[in-house]
VODRENZA-926133 format. One record per atom (N, C-alpha, C, O): atom name; x, z negated, y negated. Coordinates in steps of 0.05 Angstrom, whole numbers, plus 5000, padded with zeros to 4 digits. Atoms other than C-alpha are relative to their C-alpha. Layout:
BEGIN
<a->CA&x->X&z->Z&y->Y>
...
This chain:
BEGIN
<a->N&x->4996&z->4975&y->4986>
<a->CA&x->1793&z->8284&y->7163>
<a->C&x->4977&z->5005&y->5020>
<a->O&x->4967&z->5027&y->5023>
<a->N&x->5022&z->4997&y->4981>
<a->CA&x->1739&z->8270&y->7215>
<a->C&x->4974&z->5008&y->4986>
<a->O&x->4959&z->5025&y->4996>
<a->N&x->5025&z->4993&y->5015>
<a->CA&x->1683&z->8274&y->7163>
<a->C&x->5002&z->5029&y->4991>
<a->O&x->4981&z->5043&y->4990>
<a->N&x->4997&z->4972&y->5007>
<a->CA&x->1712&z->8341&y->7140>
<a->C&x->4995&z->5018&y->5023>
<a->O&x->4981&z->5039&y->5021>
<a->N&x->5004&z->4984&y->4976>
<a->CA&x->1713&z->8367&y->7211>
<a->C&x->4970&z->5000&y->5007>
<a->O&x->4959&z->5020&y->5015>
<a->N&x->5028&z->5003&y->4994>
<a->CA&x->1642&z->8341&y->7221>
<a->C&x->4984&z->5018&y->4981>
<a->O&x->4964&z->5031&y->4990>
<a->N&x->5014&z->4983&y->5019>
<a->CA&x->1619&z->8376&y->7158>
<a->C&x->5003&z->5029&y->5006>
<a->O&x->4984&z->5045&y->5004>
<a->N&x->4995&z->4972&y->4992>
<a->CA&x->1651&z->8441&y->7181>
<a->C&x->4983&z->5007&y->5024>
<a->O&x->4971&z->5029&y->5025>
<a->N&x->5016&z->4994&y->4976>
<a->CA&x->1616&z->8436&y->7248>
<a->C&x->4970&z->5002&y->4992>
<a->O&x->4956&z->5019&y->5003>
<a->N&x->5028&z->4998&y->5009>
<a->CA&x->1549&z->8423&y->7213>
<a->C&x->4994&z->5026&y->4986>
<a->O&x->4971&z->5036&y->4988>
<a->N&x->5004&z->4974&y->5013>
<a->CA&x->1559&z->8486&y->7172>
<a->C&x->5001&z->5023&y->5019>
<a->O&x->4986&z->5043&y->5017>
<a->N&x->4996&z->4978&y->4981>
<a->CA&x->1582&z->8529&y->7230>
<a->C&x->4978&z->5002&y->5021>
<a->O&x->4970&z->5024&y->5029>
<a->N&x->5020&z->5000&y->4979>
<a->CA&x->1529&z->8508&y->7281>
<a->C&x->4975&z->5017&y->4993>
<a->O&x->4967&z->5033&y->5010>
<a->N&x->5023&z->4983&y->5006>
<a->CA&x->1470&z->8540&y->7244>
<a->C&x->5007&z->5030&y->5000>
<a->O&x->4991&z->5046&y->5008>
<a->N&x->4991&z->4972&y->5001>
<a->CA&x->1509&z->8604&y->7234>
<a->C&x->5003&z->5010&y->5028>
<a->O&x->4994&z->5033&y->5034>
<a->N&x->4998&z->4992&y->4972>
<a->CA&x->1526&z->8607&y->7308>
<a->C&x->4973&z->5003&y->5013>
<a->O&x->4968&z->5022&y->5028>
<a->N&x->5027&z->4999&y->4988>
<a->CA&x->1455&z->8592&y->7328>
<a->C&x->4985&z->5025&y->4990>
<a->O&x->4971&z->5038&y->5006>
<a->N&x->5013&z->4976&y->5011>
<a->CA&x->1430&z->8648&y->7282>
<a->C&x->5011&z->5025&y->5013>
<a->O&x->4997&z->5043&y->5021>
<a->N&x->4986&z->4977&y->4987>
<a->CA&x->1481&z->8697&y->7311>
<a->C&x->4992&z->5003&y->5028>
<a->O&x->4987&z->5025&y->5038>
<a->N&x->5008&z->4999&y->4972>
<a->CA&x->1463&z->8679&y->7382>
<a->C&x->4971&z->5008&y->5004>
<a->O&x->4965&z->5024&y->5022>
<a->N&x->5028&z->4993&y->4996>
<a->CA&x->1389&z->8684&y->7373>
<a->C&x->4994&z->5029&y->4992>
<a->O&x->4974&z->5040&y->5002>
<a->N&x->5005&z->4973&y->5008>
<a->CA&x->1394&z->8753&y->7341>
<a->C&x->5009&z->5020&y->5022>
<a->O&x->5002&z->5043&y->5021>
<a->N&x->4992&z->4982&y->4978>
<a->CA&x->1425&z->8781&y->7405>
<a->C&x->4976&z->5008&y->5016>
<a->O&x->4974&z->5031&y->5025>
<a->N&x->5025&z->4993&y->4987>
<a->CA&x->1356&z->8779&y->7437>
<a->C&x->5003&z->5002&y->5030>
<a->O&x->5024&z->5007&y->5041>
<a->N&x->5002&z->4997&y->4971>
<a->CA&x->1334&z->8782&y->7508>
<a->C&x->4993&z->5030&y->5005>
<a->O&x->4975&z->5040&y->4992>
<a->N&x->5005&z->4971&y->4995>
<a->CA&x->1337&z->8854&y->7536>
<a->C&x->4972&z->5006&y->5007>
<a->O&x->4961&z->5027&y->4999>
<a->N&x->5028&z->4995&y->4992>
<a->CA&x->1268&z->8848&y->7567>
<a->C&x->4982&z->4997&y->4976>
<a->O&x->4964&z->5013&y->4972>
<a->N&x->5016&z->5003&y->5025>
<a->CA&x->1238&z->8821&y->7502>
<a->C&x->5004&z->5024&y->4981>
<a->O&x->4985&z->5034&y->4970>
<a->N&x->4994&z->4977&y->5018>
<a->CA&x->1273&z->8877&y->7463>
<a->C&x->4985&z->5025&y->5011>
<a->O&x->4974&z->5040&y->4995>
<a->N&x->5013&z->4977&y->4988>
<a->CA&x->1246&z->8929&y->7512>
<a->C&x->4970&z->4998&y->4996>
<a->O&x->4957&z->5018&y->4988>
<a->N&x->5028&z->5003&y->5004>
<a->CA&x->1176&z->8901&y->7509>
<a->C&x->4992&z->5004&y->4971>
<a->O&x->4971&z->5016&y->4966>
<a->N&x->5006&z->4996&y->5029>
<a->CA&x->1178&z->8900&y->7433>
<a->C&x->5002&z->5030&y->4994>
<a->O&x->4985&z->5040&y->4979>
<a->N&x->4997&z->4972&y->5004>
<a->CA&x->1202&z->8972&y->7434>
<a->C&x->4976&z->5015&y->5011>
<a->O&x->4965&z->5033&y->4999>
<a->N&x->5023&z->4989&y->4987>
<a->CA&x->1146&z->8990&y->7482>
<a->C&x->4975&z->4997&y->4983>
<a->O&x->4960&z->5016&y->4978>
<a->N&x->5023&z->5005&y->5017>
<a->CA&x->1094&z->8957&y->7438>
<a->C&x->5002&z->5016&y->4974>
<a->O&x->4981&z->5025&y->4963>
<a->N&x->4996&z->4985&y->5025>
<a->CA&x->1124&z->8990&y->7376>
<a->C&x->4993&z->5030&y->5003>
<a->O&x->4985&z->5042&y->4983>
<a->N&x->5006&z->4972&y->4996>
<a->CA&x->1115&z->9059&y->7407>
<a->C&x->4972&z->5005&y->5011>
<a->O&x->4964&z->5028&y->5013>
<a->N&x->5025&z->4997&y->4986>
<a->CA&x->1048&z->9046&y->7439>
<a->C&x->4979&z->5018&y->4985>
<a->O&x->4968&z->5036&y->4997>
<a->N&x->5019&z->4984&y->5015>
<a->CA&x->1004&z->9075&y->7384>
<a->C&x->5008&z->5029&y->4998>
<a->O&x->4991&z->5047&y->5003>
<a->N&x->4990&z->4972&y->5001>
<a->CA&x->1047&z->9137&y->7375>
<a->C&x->4998&z->5014&y->5027>
<a->O&x->4991&z->5037&y->5029>
<a->N&x->5002&z->4989&y->4973>
<a->CA&x->1049&z->9147&y->7450>
<a->C&x->4971&z->5008&y->5007>
<a->O&x->4966&z->5029&y->5018>
<a->N&x->5029&z->4995&y->4995>
<a->CA&x->0973&z->9142&y->7455>
<a->C&x->4992&z->5026&y->4986>
<a->O&x->4978&z->5043&y->4998>
<a->N&x->5007&z->4976&y->5015>
<a->CA&x->0965&z->9195&y->7401>
<a->C&x->5014&z->5025&y->5012>
<a->O&x->5001&z->5045&y->5016>
<a->N&x->4984&z->4977&y->4990>
<a->CA&x->1020&z->9241&y->7428>
<a->C&x->4990&z->5008&y->5027>
<a->O&x->4987&z->5032&y->5033>
<a->N&x->5008&z->4993&y->4973>
<a->CA&x->0998&z->9237&y->7500>
<a->C&x->4971&z->5009&y->5001>
<a->O&x->4962&z->5021&y->5021>
<a->N&x->5027&z->4991&y->5002>
<a->CA&x->0927&z->9250&y->7478>
<a->C&x->4999&z->5030&y->4994>
<a->O&x->4977&z->5042&y->4996>
<a->N&x->4998&z->4972&y->5004>
<a->CA&x->0950&z->9320&y->7461>
<a->C&x->4996&z->5014&y->5027>
<a->O&x->4995&z->5001&y->5047>
<a->N&x->5006&z->4985&y->4976>
<a->CA&x->0938&z->9375&y->7511>
<a->C&x->5022&z->4998&y->5021>
<a->O&x->5044&z->5010&y->5017>
<a->N&x->4983&z->5000&y->4976>
<a->CA&x->0972&z->9359&y->7578>
<a->C&x->5030&z->5000&y->4996>
<a->O&x->5042&z->4981&y->4985>
<a->N&x->4971&z->4997&y->5000>
<a->CA&x->1043&z->9384&y->7583>
<a->C&x->5012&z->4999&y->4972>
<a->O&x->5033&z->4988&y->4968>
<a->N&x->4990&z->5000&y->5028>
<a->CA&x->1051&z->9394&y->7508>
<a->C&x->5003&z->4971&y->4990>
<a->O&x->5022&z->4964&y->4976>
<a->N&x->4999&z->5028&y->5008>
<a->CA&x->1036&z->9320&y->7498>
<a->C&x->5024&z->4985&y->5013>
<a->O&x->5037&z->4969&y->5000>
<a->N&x->4977&z->5013&y->4986>
<a->CA&x->1088&z->9299&y->7550>
<a->C&x->5026&z->5008&y->4987>
<a->O&x->5043&z->4992&y->4982>
<a->N&x->4975&z->4991&y->5012>
<a->CA&x->1141&z->9342&y->7518>
<a->C&x->5003&z->4989&y->4972>
<a->O&x->5025&z->4981&y->4964>
<a->N&x->4999&z->5012&y->5027>
<a->CA&x->1123&z->9317&y->7448>
<a->C&x->5008&z->4971&y->5001>
<a->O&x->5020&z->4960&y->4983>
<a->N&x->4994&z->5028&y->4996>
<a->CA&x->1130&z->9246&y->7475>
<a->C&x->5028&z->4995&y->5010>
<a->O&x->5037&z->4972&y->5011>
<a->N&x->4973&z->5003&y->4989>
<a->CA&x->1199&z->9259&y->7503>
<a->C&x->5019&z->4983&y->4983>
<a->O&x->5033&z->4966&y->4995>
<a->N&x->4982&z->5017&y->5015>
<a->CA&x->1238&z->9228&y->7445>
<a->C&x->4992&z->4970&y->5002>
<a->O&x->5010&z->4953&y->5002>
<a->N&x->5009&z->5028&y->4997>
<a->CA&x->1196&z->9164&y->7452>
<a->C&x->5009&z->4990&y->5028>
<a->O&x->5019&z->4968&y->5031>
<a->N&x->4992&z->5008&y->4973>
<a->CA&x->1208&z->9163&y->7527>
<a->C&x->5030&z->4996&y->5002>
<a->O&x->5040&z->4977&y->5015>
<a->N&x->4971&z->5004&y->4999>
<a->CA&x->1283&z->9172&y->7516>
<a->C&x->5008&z->4974&y->4986>
<a->O&x->5027&z->4961&y->4995>
<a->N&x->4994&z->5025&y->5014>
<a->CA&x->1283&z->9114&y->7467>
<a->C&x->4993&z->4976&y->5019>
<a->O&x->5009&z->4957&y->5021>
<a->N&x->5008&z->5021&y->4981>
<a->CA&x->1246&z->9071&y->7518>
<a->C&x->5020&z->4998&y->5024>
<a->O&x->5026&z->4977&y->5033>
<a->N&x->4979&z->4999&y->4978>
<a->CA&x->1296&z->9093&y->7572>
<a->C&x->5025&z->4986&y->4990>
<a->O&x->5037&z->4970&y->5005>
<a->N&x->4976&z->5013&y->5011>
<a->CA&x->1354&z->9071&y->7527>
<a->C&x->4997&z->4970&y->4999>
<a->O&x->5016&z->4955&y->5003>
<a->N&x->5005&z->5028&y->5003>
<a->CA&x->1321&z->9003&y->7517>
<a->C&x->4991&z->4986&y->5026>
<a->O&x->4988&z->4962&y->5027>
<a->N&x->5011&z->5011&y->4975>
<a->CA&x->1297&z->8994&y->7589>
<a->C&x->5019&z->4981&y->5013>
<a->O&x->5043&z->4985&y->5015>
<a->N&x->4983&z->5019&y->4984>
<a->CA&x->1321&z->8934&y->7629>
<a->C&x->5008&z->5014&y->5026>
<a->O&x->4996&z->5033&y->5035>
<a->N&x->4988&z->4988&y->4976>
<a->CA&x->1361&z->8949&y->7691>
<a->C&x->4979&z->5005&y->5022>
<a->O&x->4981&z->5026&y->5036>
<a->N&x->5019&z->4997&y->4977>
<a->CA&x->1302&z->8940&y->7739>
<a->C&x->4982&z->5024&y->4997>
<a->O&x->4969&z->5032&y->5017>
<a->N&x->5017&z->4978&y->5003>
<a->CA&x->1264&z->8998&y->7709>
<a->C&x->5014&z->5025&y->4988>
<a->O&x->5002&z->5046&y->4985>
<a->N&x->4985&z->4978&y->5012>
<a->CA&x->1319&z->9042&y->7679>
<a->C&x->5001&z->5025&y->5017>
<a->O&x->4999&z->5047&y->5006>
<a->N&x->4998&z->4977&y->4983>
<a->CA&x->1325&z->9087&y->7739>
<a->C&x->4974&z->5016&y->5000>
<a->O&x->4974&z->5041&y->5001>
<a->N&x->5026&z->4987&y->5001>
<a->CA&x->1250&z->9102&y->7737>
<a->C&x->4997&z->5015&y->4973>
<a->O&x->4986&z->5037&y->4973>
<a->N&x->5001&z->4986&y->5025>
<a->CA&x->1254&z->9119&y->7663>
<a->C&x->5017&z->5025&y->5000>
<a->O&x->5010&z->5046&y->4990>
<a->N&x->4982&z->4977&y->4999>
<a->CA&x->1313&z->9165&y->7677>
<a->C&x->4988&z->5022&y->5016>
<a->O&x->4990&z->5046&y->5009>
<a->N&x->5014&z->4980&y->4984>
<a->CA&x->1273&z->9201&y->7731>
<a->C&x->4979&z->5014&y->4984>
<a->O&x->4976&z->5038&y->4984>
<a->N&x->5021&z->4990&y->5017>
<a->CA&x->1215&z->9209&y->7684>
<a->C&x->5010&z->5018&y->4977>
<a->O&x->5001&z->5040&y->4974>
<a->N&x->4990&z->4984&y->5023>
<a->CA&x->1253&z->9232&y->7623>
<a->C&x->5016&z->5024&y->5009>
<a->O&x->5016&z->5045&y->4996>
<a->N&x->4984&z->4977&y->4989>
<a->CA&x->1299&z->9277&y->7665>
<a->C&x->4981&z->5023&y->5007>
<a->O&x->4988&z->5046&y->5001>
<a->N&x->5018&z->4980&y->4991>
<a->CA&x->1240&z->9314&y->7694>
<a->C&x->4987&z->5014&y->4975>
<a->O&x->4985&z->5039&y->4974>
<a->N&x->5013&z->4989&y->5024>
<a->CA&x->1205&z->9323&y->7626>
<a->C&x->5020&z->5016&y->4983>
<a->O&x->5014&z->5037&y->4973>
<a->N&x->4978&z->4986&y->5014>
<a->CA&x->1271&z->9342&y->7593>
<a->C&x->5006&z->5027&y->5012>
<a->O&x->5011&z->5047&y->4998>
<a->N&x->4995&z->4975&y->4986>
<a->CA&x->1283&z->9395&y->7646>
<a->C&x->4979&z->5021&y->4994>
<a->O&x->4986&z->5044&y->4991>
<a->N&x->5022&z->4981&y->5006>
<a->CA&x->1215&z->9426&y->7633>
<a->C&x->5003&z->5009&y->4971>
<a->O&x->4999&z->5033&y->4965>
<a->N&x->4997&z->4993&y->5028>
<a->CA&x->1226&z->9424&y->7558>
<a->C&x->5022&z->5020&y->4996>
<a->O&x->5019&z->5040&y->4981>
<a->N&x->4977&z->4982&y->5002>
<a->CA&x->1294&z->9458&y->7565>
<a->C&x->4993&z->5028&y->5012>
<a->O&x->4999&z->5048&y->5000>
<a->N&x->5007&z->4974&y->4987>
<a->CA&x->1266&z->9512&y->7612>
<a->C&x->4981&z->5016&y->4981>
<a->O&x->4984&z->5040&y->4978>
<a->N&x->5018&z->4987&y->5019>
<a->CA&x->1210&z->9527&y->7562>
<a->C&x->5015&z->5010&y->4975>
<a->O&x->5011&z->5033&y->4967>
<a->N&x->4984&z->4992&y->5023>
<a->CA&x->1259&z->9528&y->7503>
<a->C&x->5017&z->5024&y->5006>
<a->O&x->5019&z->5043&y->4990>
<a->N&x->4982&z->4978&y->4993>
<a->CA&x->1307&z->9574&y->7540>
<a->C&x->4984&z->5026&y->5003>
<a->O&x->4995&z->5048&y->4997>
<a->N&x->5017&z->4976&y->4998>
<a->CA&x->1249&z->9623&y->7553>
<a->C&x->4987&z->5007&y->4973>
<a->O&x->4976&z->5028&y->4970>
<a->N&x->5012&z->4994&y->5026>
<a->CA&x->1227&z->9618&y->7480>
<a->C&x->4970&z->4998&y->4999>
<a->O&x->4957&z->5011&y->4983>
<a->N&x->5029&z->5004&y->4999>
<a->CA&x->1157&z->9594&y->7497>
<a->C&x->4994&z->4970&y->4999>
<a->O&x->5012&z->4954&y->5002>
<a->N&x->5009&z->5028&y->4998>
<a->CA&x->1117&z->9530&y->7495>
<a->C&x->4980&z->4998&y->5023>
<a->O&x->4971&z->5018&y->5033>
<a->N&x->5019&z->5005&y->4979>
<a->CA&x->1072&z->9499&y->7546>
<a->C&x->4973&z->5011&y->4993>
<a->O&x->4957&z->5019&y->5010>
<a->N&x->5025&z->4990&y->5009>
<a->CA&x->1013&z->9521&y->7504>
<a->C&x->4997&z->5031&y->5004>
<a->O&x->4975&z->5041&y->5003>
<a->N&x->5000&z->4971&y->4997>
<a->CA&x->1033&z->9594&y->7514>
<a->C&x->4990&z->5009&y->5028>
<a->O&x->4984&z->5033&y->5032>
<a->N&x->5008&z->4994&y->4973>
<a->CA&x->1014&z->9591&y->7588>
<a->C&x->4969&z->5000&y->5002>
<a->O&x->4956&z->4982&y->4992>
<a->N&x->5029&z->4999&y->4996>
<a->CA&x->0944&z->9612&y->7608>
<a->C&x->4995&z->5001&y->5030>
<a->O&x->5004&z->5019&y->5044>
<a->N&x->5006&z->5002&y->4972>
<a->CA&x->0918&z->9590&y->7676>
<a->C&x->5026&z->4999&y->5017>
<a->O&x->5026&z->5010&y->5039>
<a->N&x->4974&z->5003&y->4985>
<a->CA&x->0990&z->9574&y->7697>
<a->C&x->5017&z->5026&y->4999>
<a->O&x->5038&z->5026&y->5011>
<a->N&x->4985&z->4975&y->5002>
<a->CA&x->1012&z->9645&y->7681>
<a->C&x->5017&z->5001&y->4975>
<a->O&x->5008&z->4994&y->4954>
<a->N&x->4982&z->4998&y->5024>
<a->CA&x->1072&z->9656&y->7635>
<a->C&x->4991&z->5022&y->4982>
<a->O&x->4979&z->5042&y->4990>
<a->N&x->5008&z->4979&y->5019>
<a->CA&x->1061&z->9696&y->7572>
<a->C&x->5017&z->5025&y->5004>
<a->O&x->5038&z->5024&y->5017>
<a->N&x->4986&z->4975&y->4998>
<a->CA&x->1083&z->9767&y->7567>
<a->C&x->5028&z->4997&y->4988>
<a->O&x->5031&z->4984&y->4967>
<a->N&x->4972&z->5001&y->5010>
<a->CA&x->1158&z->9775&y->7557>
<a->C&x->5017&z->4980&y->5014>
<a->O&x->5041&z->4980&y->5010>
<a->N&x->4984&z->5019&y->4985>
<a->CA&x->1179&z->9718&y->7602>
<a->C&x->5008&z->5013&y->5027>
<a->O&x->4991&z->5021&y->5043>
<a->N&x->4990&z->4987&y->4976>
<a->CA&x->1223&z->9746&y->7657>
<a->C&x->4996&z->4983&y->5025>
<a->O&x->4989&z->4959&y->5023>
<a->N&x->5004&z->5013&y->4975>
<a->CA&x->1218&z->9728&y->7730>
<a->C&x->5018&z->4976&y->5003>
<a->O&x->5010&z->4955&y->5013>
<a->N&x->4981&z->5022&y->4997>
<a->CA&x->1281&z->9684&y->7728>
<a->C&x->4991&z->4977&y->4982>
<a->O&x->4993&z->4954&y->4990>
<a->N&x->5009&z->5021&y->5019>
<a->CA&x->1255&z->9646&y->7667>
<a->C&x->4975&z->4987&y->5011>
<a->O&x->4972&z->4962&y->5010>
<a->N&x->5025&z->5011&y->4989>
<a->CA&x->1186&z->9638&y->7698>
<a->C&x->5005&z->4982&y->5024>
<a->O&x->4992&z->4962&y->5027>
<a->N&x->4993&z->5017&y->4977>
<a->CA&x->1217&z->9611&y->7762>
<a->C&x->5012&z->4973&y->4991>
<a->O&x->5005&z->4952&y->5002>
<a->N&x->4989&z->5025&y->5010>
<a->CA&x->1258&z->9560&y->7723>
<a->C&x->4979&z->4981&y->4988>
<a->O&x->4979&z->4957&y->4993>
<a->N&x->5022&z->5015&y->5012>
<a->CA&x->1196&z->9538&y->7685>
<a->C&x->4983&z->4988&y->5023>
<a->O&x->4975&z->4965&y->5022>
<a->N&x->5016&z->5010&y->4977>
<a->CA&x->1156&z->9533&y->7750>
<a->C&x->5014&z->4978&y->5015>
<a->O&x->5001&z->4958&y->5023>
<a->N&x->4985&z->5020&y->4986>
<a->CA&x->1211&z->9494&y->7784>
<a->C&x->5000&z->4974&y->4985>
<a->O&x->4997&z->4952&y->4996>
<a->N&x->4999&z->5024&y->5016>
<a->CA&x->1216&z->9446&y->7726>
<a->C&x->4973&z->4986&y->4999>
<a->O&x->4971&z->4962&y->5000>
<a->N&x->5027&z->5011&y->5000>
<a->CA&x->1140&z->9437&y->7724>
<a->C&x->4994&z->4986&y->5026>
<a->O&x->4981&z->4966&y->5027>
<a->N&x->5003&z->5012&y->4974>
<a->CA&x->1141&z->9423&y->7798>
<a->C&x->5014&z->4973&y->5001>
<a->O&x->5004&z->4954&y->5013>
<a->N&x->4985&z->5026&y->5001>
<a->CA&x->1193&z->9368&y->7786>
<a->C&x->4984&z->4979&y->4985>
<a->O&x->4984&z->4956&y->4992>
<a->N&x->5015&z->5019&y->5015>
<a->CA&x->1149&z->9336&y->7733>
<a->C&x->4977&z->4989&y->5016>
<a->O&x->4970&z->4966&y->5015>
<a->N&x->5023&z->5008&y->4984>
<a->CA&x->1090&z->9334&y->7781>
<a->C&x->5008&z->4990&y->5028>
<a->O&x->4990&z->4985&y->5044>
<a->N&x->4991&z->5008&y->4974>
<a->CA&x->1132&z->9314&y->7841>
<a->C&x->4993&z->4971&y->5006>
<a->O&x->4988&z->4955&y->4988>
<a->N&x->5005&z->5028&y->4991>
<a->CA&x->1119&z->9251&y->7882>
<a->C&x->5020&z->4981&y->4988>
<a->O&x->5012&z->4959&y->4979>
<a->N&x->4979&z->5017&y->5011>
<a->CA&x->1185&z->9222&y->7859>
<a->C&x->4995&z->4993&y->4970>
<a->O&x->4997&z->4970&y->4962>
<a->N&x->5005&z->5005&y->5028>
<a->CA&x->1168&z->9230&y->7785>
<a->C&x->4974&z->4985&y->4996>
<a->O&x->4973&z->4967&y->4979>
<a->N&x->5026&z->5014&y->5003>
<a->CA&x->1096&z->9207&y->7794>
<a->C&x->5003&z->4970&y->5008>
<a->O&x->4992&z->4953&y->4995>
<a->N&x->4995&z->5028&y->4992>
<a->CA&x->1120&z->9144&y->7831>
<a->C&x->5015&z->4985&y->4979>
<a->O&x->5010&z->4962&y->4974>
<a->N&x->4985&z->5013&y->5021>
<a->CA&x->1170&z->9130&y->7776>
<a->C&x->4981&z->4993&y->4977>
<a->O&x->4983&z->4972&y->4965>
<a->N&x->5019&z->5004&y->5022>
<a->CA&x->1114&z->9137&y->7725>
<a->C&x->4982&z->4976&y->5006>
<a->O&x->4977&z->4959&y->4989>
<a->N&x->5017&z->5022&y->4992>
<a->CA&x->1070&z->9088&y->7764>
<a->C&x->5016&z->4974&y->4997>
<a->O&x->5005&z->4954&y->4987>
<a->N&x->4984&z->5024&y->5002>
<a->CA&x->1127&z->9037&y->7767>
<a->C&x->5005&z->4992&y->4971>
<a->O&x->5004&z->4969&y->4964>
<a->N&x->4996&z->5005&y->5029>
<a->CA&x->1141&z->9044&y->7692>
<a->C&x->4974&z->4987&y->4988>
<a->O&x->4976&z->4968&y->4973>
<a->N&x->5026&z->5010&y->5010>
<a->CA&x->1067&z->9033&y->7677>
<a->C&x->4994&z->4972&y->5011>
<a->O&x->4985&z->4954&y->4996>
<a->N&x->5005&z->5026&y->4988>
<a->CA&x->1062&z->8974&y->7725>
<a->C&x->5018&z->4979&y->4988>
<a->O&x->5009&z->4957&y->4982>
<a->N&x->4982&z->5019&y->5012>
<a->CA&x->1123&z->8941&y->7696>
<a->C&x->4992&z->4994&y->4971>
<a->O&x->4994&z->4971&y->4963>
<a->N&x->5009&z->5004&y->5028>
<a->CA&x->1095&z->8950&y->7625>
<a->C&x->4977&z->4980&y->5001>
<a->O&x->4975&z->4962&y->4984>
<a->N&x->5023&z->5019&y->4998>
<a->CA&x->1031&z->8913&y->7647>
<a->C&x->5010&z->4973&y->5009>
<a->O&x->5002&z->4952&y->4997>
<a->N&x->4992&z->5026&y->4988>
<a->CA&x->1065&z->8859&y->7689>
<a->C&x->5019&z->4984&y->4983>
<a->O&x->5016&z->4960&y->4980>
<a->N&x->4979&z->5014&y->5015>
<a->CA&x->1125&z->8842&y->7646>
<a->C&x->4995&z->5000&y->4970>
<a->O&x->4998&z->4979&y->4957>
<a->N&x->5004&z->4999&y->5029>
<a->CA&x->1107&z->8865&y->7576>
<a->C&x->4971&z->4995&y->4992>
<a->O&x->4965&z->4992&y->4968>
<a->N&x->5028&z->5005&y->5005>
<a->CA&x->1032&z->8853&y->7582>
<a->C&x->4989&z->5021&y->4980>
<a->O&x->4974&z->5015&y->4962>
<a->N&x->5007&z->4977&y->5017>
<a->CA&x->1023&z->8922&y->7550>
<a->C&x->4990&z->5023&y->5017>
<a->O&x->5002&z->5029&y->5038>
<a->N&x->5010&z->4977&y->4985>
<a->CA&x->0982&z->8980&y->7574>
<a->C&x->5015&z->5025&y->4992>
<a->O&x->5019&z->5031&y->4968>
<a->N&x->4986&z->4975&y->5004>
<a->CA&x->1021&z->9044&y->7581>
<a->C&x->4989&z->5021&y->5019>
<a->O&x->4992&z->5018&y->5043>
<a->N&x->5012&z->4979&y->4983>
<a->CA&x->0984&z->9105&y->7607>
<a->C&x->5015&z->5026&y->4995>
<a->O&x->5015&z->5037&y->4973>
<a->N&x->4985&z->4975&y->5002>
<a->CA&x->1026&z->9166&y->7622>
<a->C&x->4985&z->5022&y->5014>
<a->O&x->4994&z->5045&y->5015>
């Protein structure tokens, strides 16, 4: 009976070890996600200014979902600001590319233009910029990955 129990333990231990190792470390998982998105982010953010930020929003949201606790709030600040601008533009039926010298295109009402301007101000706010700096610093320090926003 003891040899049967020992055989069962020998069969179960590798299965348990495999199951436990697949859980992964949240920081390792986040860093892997960051590295996995790095090339696409570089390409997307290389697009023209605000349009690039908005195009990168799904990637930012994925990184926010995977972010460890110490940086999650900063990702939320960043994605929230960009999402707000994206929504304001969508609600007005325009894109960031439609603006010329900061002026809204014809047909955008005053209320819509104000919402867009307020959302753009939030993206460029000190709070959002500081969150961006912390996200980038954490990427360098913890993930040893360059992330330029």
